[in-house]
C-alpha positions as CSV (number, residue, x, y, z in Angstrom):
1,X,78.2,92.3,123.9
2,X,77.4,89.9,121.1
3,X,79.9,90.1,118.2
4,X,79.4,88.5,114.8
5,X,82.1,87.7,112.3
6,X,80.3,87.1,109.1
7,X,82.0,85.6,106.0
8,X,80.3,86.5,102.7
9,X,81.0,85.1,99.3
10,X,80.5,82.5,96.6
11,X,83.0,79.7,97.2
12,X,82.5,78.4,93.6
13,X,84.3,81.4,92.1
14,X,87.8,81.4,93.6
15,X,88.7,84.7,95.2
16,X,85.0,85.7,95.5
17,X,84.7,83.0,98.2
18,X,87.4,84.6,100.4
19,X,84.9,85.9,103.0
20,X,83.5,82.5,103.6
21,X,86.9,80.8,103.6
22,X,88.4,83.3,106.0
23,X,85.5,83.0,108.4
24,X,85.9,79.2,108.4
25,X,89.7,79.6,108.8
26,X,89.2,81.9,111.8
27,X,86.6,79.5,113.3
28,X,89.0,76.6,112.9
29,X,92.2,78.4,114.1
30,X,90.9,80.4,117.2
31,X,88.7,80.2,120.2
32,X,87.7,83.5,121.9
33,X,87.7,84.2,125.6
34,X,86.6,87.2,127.6
35,X,83.3,88.9,128.5
36,X,81.8,89.0,125.0
37,X,80.2,86.3,122.9
38,X,81.9,85.9,119.5
39,X,80.1,84.0,116.8
40,X,81.5,83.1,113.4
41,X,79.0,82.5,110.6
42,X,79.4,81.4,106.9
43,X,76.9,83.7,105.3
44,X,77.7,82.5,101.8
45,X,75.4,84.2,99.3
46,X,72.4,84.3,101.7
47,X,72.0,88.1,101.7
48,X,68.5,89.1,102.9
49,X,68.1,85.7,104.7
50,X,70.8,87.0,107.1
51,X,68.7,89.9,108.3
52,X,67.3,88.2,111.4
53,X,70.8,86.9,112.3
54,X,72.6,90.2,111.9
55,X,70.1,92.2,113.9
56,X,70.7,90.0,116.9
57,X,74.2,91.3,117.4
58,X,75.8,94.5,118.8
59,X,78.8,94.6,116.6
60,X,79.4,92.9,113.2
61,X,82.6,92.3,111.2
62,X,82.0,91.4,107.6
63,X,84.6,89.6,105.5
64,X,83.8,90.2,101.8
65,X,85.1,91.2,98.4
66,X,84.9,94.9,97.4
67,X,85.3,96.6,94.1
68,X,87.5,99.7,94.2
69,X,88.4,102.2,91.5
70,X,91.9,101.7,90.3
71,X,92.8,99.1,92.9
72,X,94.9,96.0,92.6
73,X,93.9,92.4,93.3
74,X,94.6,91.7,96.9
75,X,94.3,95.3,98.2
76,X,92.5,95.3,101.6
77,X,90.0,97.9,102.8
78,X,88.7,98.3,106.4
79,X,85.9,100.8,107.0
80,X,82.7,101.4,108.9
81,X,79.6,100.5,106.8
82,X,78.1,103.9,107.5
83,X,81.3,105.7,106.2
84,X,82.1,103.8,103.0
85,X,84.9,105.5,101.1
86,X,83.8,106.9,97.8
87,X,86.2,104.7,95.8
88,X,84.6,101.5,97.2
89,X,81.6,99.7,95.8
90,X,80.2,96.2,95.9
91,X,79.6,96.0,92.1
92,X,82.0,93.1,91.5
93,X,79.5,90.3,91.6
94,X,75.8,89.6,92.4
95,X,76.5,88.4,95.9
96,X,78.3,91.7,96.7
97,X,75.5,93.8,95.5
98,X,73.0,91.7,97.4
99,X,75.0,92.1,100.7
100,X,75.2,95.9,100.2
101,X,71.4,96.0,99.7
102,X,70.9,93.8,102.8
103,X,72.9,96.0,105.0
104,X,71.1,99.1,103.6
105,X,67.7,97.5,104.3
106,X,68.7,96.8,107.9
107,X,69.9,100.3,108.3
108,X,66.7,101.7,106.9
109,X,64.8,99.7,109.5
110,X,67.0,101.2,112.2
111,X,68.3,97.8,113.3
112,X,71.8,97.8,111.9
113,X,74.4,97.1,114.6
114,X,77.8,98.8,114.3
115,X,79.2,97.1,111.2
116,X,82.8,97.1,110.0
117,X,83.8,95.8,106.6
118,X,87.1,94.0,106.0
119,X,87.1,93.8,102.3
120,X,89.6,92.7,99.6
121,X,89.7,93.3,95.9
122,X,89.4,89.8,94.2
123,X,90.4,88.4,90.9
124,X,87.0,88.1,89.2
125,X,86.9,84.9,87.2
126,X,83.6,85.2,85.5
127,X,81.8,81.9,84.8
128,X,84.5,79.3,85.5
129,X,84.4,77.6,88.9
130,X,87.3,77.0,91.1
131,X,88.0,76.6,94.8
132,X,91.5,78.0,94.6
133,X,92.5,81.5,95.7
134,X,95.0,83.7,94.0
135,X,98.3,84.3,95.8
136,X,97.5,88.0,96.1
137,X,94.2,87.3,98.0
138,X,95.9,84.6,100.1
139,X,98.4,87.2,101.2
140,X,95.7,89.8,101.8
141,X,93.9,87.3,104.0
142,X,96.8,87.5,106.5
143,X,96.2,91.2,106.8
144,X,92.4,90.7,107.1
145,X,92.9,88.2,109.9
146,X,95.3,90.6,111.7
147,X,92.7,93.5,111.4
148,X,90.0,91.3,112.9
149,X,92.1,90.0,115.7
150,X,93.3,93.5,116.5
151,X,89.8,94.9,116.6
152,X,88.5,92.0,118.8
153,X,91.4,92.6,121.3
154,X,90.4,96.3,121.4
155,X,86.9,95.1,122.5
156,X,88.4,93.0,125.3
157,X,88.2,89.7,123.5
158,X,91.1,87.3,124.1
159,X,91.9,85.2,120.9
160,X,93.6,82.0,121.7
161,X,95.1,79.8,118.9
162,X,93.6,76.3,119.1
163,X,94.9,75.0,115.8
164,X,98.1,76.5,114.6
165,X,98.5,74.1,111.8
166,X,95.4,75.0,109.8
167,X,95.9,76.9,106.5
168,X,93.6,79.0,104.4
169,X,94.4,76.8,101.4
170,X,93.3,73.7,103.3
171,X,90.1,75.5,104.4
172,X,89.3,76.7,100.9
173,X,89.4,73.2,99.6
174,X,87.0,72.0,102.4
175,X,84.6,75.0,102.8
176,X,81.9,73.3,100.7
177,X,81.8,70.4,103.3
178,X,81.3,72.5,106.4
179,X,77.9,72.1,107.9
180,X,76.9,69.3,105.4
181,X,76.1,65.9,106.8
182,X,78.7,63.3,105.8
183,X,76.1,61.1,104.2
184,X,75.2,63.9,101.8
185,X,78.8,64.1,100.6
186,X,79.2,60.4,99.8
187,X,80.5,59.9,96.2
188,X,81.2,63.6,95.8
189,X,84.7,64.4,94.8
190,X,85.8,68.0,94.0
191,X,89.0,68.7,92.1
192,X,90.8,72.0,92.0
């Protein structure tokens, strides 16, 4: 079985980047053993461009933000994409709406693998940019990580910690660098 852990979000807008940061954190912290292939991808705000990637997998776990009626910042929701609770929407930001539409398009084509959403209610900051994450969402990320690891174990995947010293805060400050050649980053300094 091919399993995808997909982090979605805009890292420029604080909590709205948690999906990406958490995927990068999981990738840095764990290695996965067992009979199944587990891939971790930073999907950022790519939305429809992820279609050919998503359809190659048998099971997908999506880390993303969700908008929920009368919820608090940091509340975590775990559900099957085909059974979205009525209180949940992806209306918080443009990237969330685009991801919802992407999954709906794949479903309409009949190519949507089993897809589970591990979502959190973010603090929406509007137009200001920041790489920092609110304490509520940092705490929620611990539960999101636990949900993913539990679900992977149920599938027979053996998660092994390879870097116990990595922190989500550290990853959030470095997510913009991942996958970018060092020469492209010369002279670039980001402050939080």
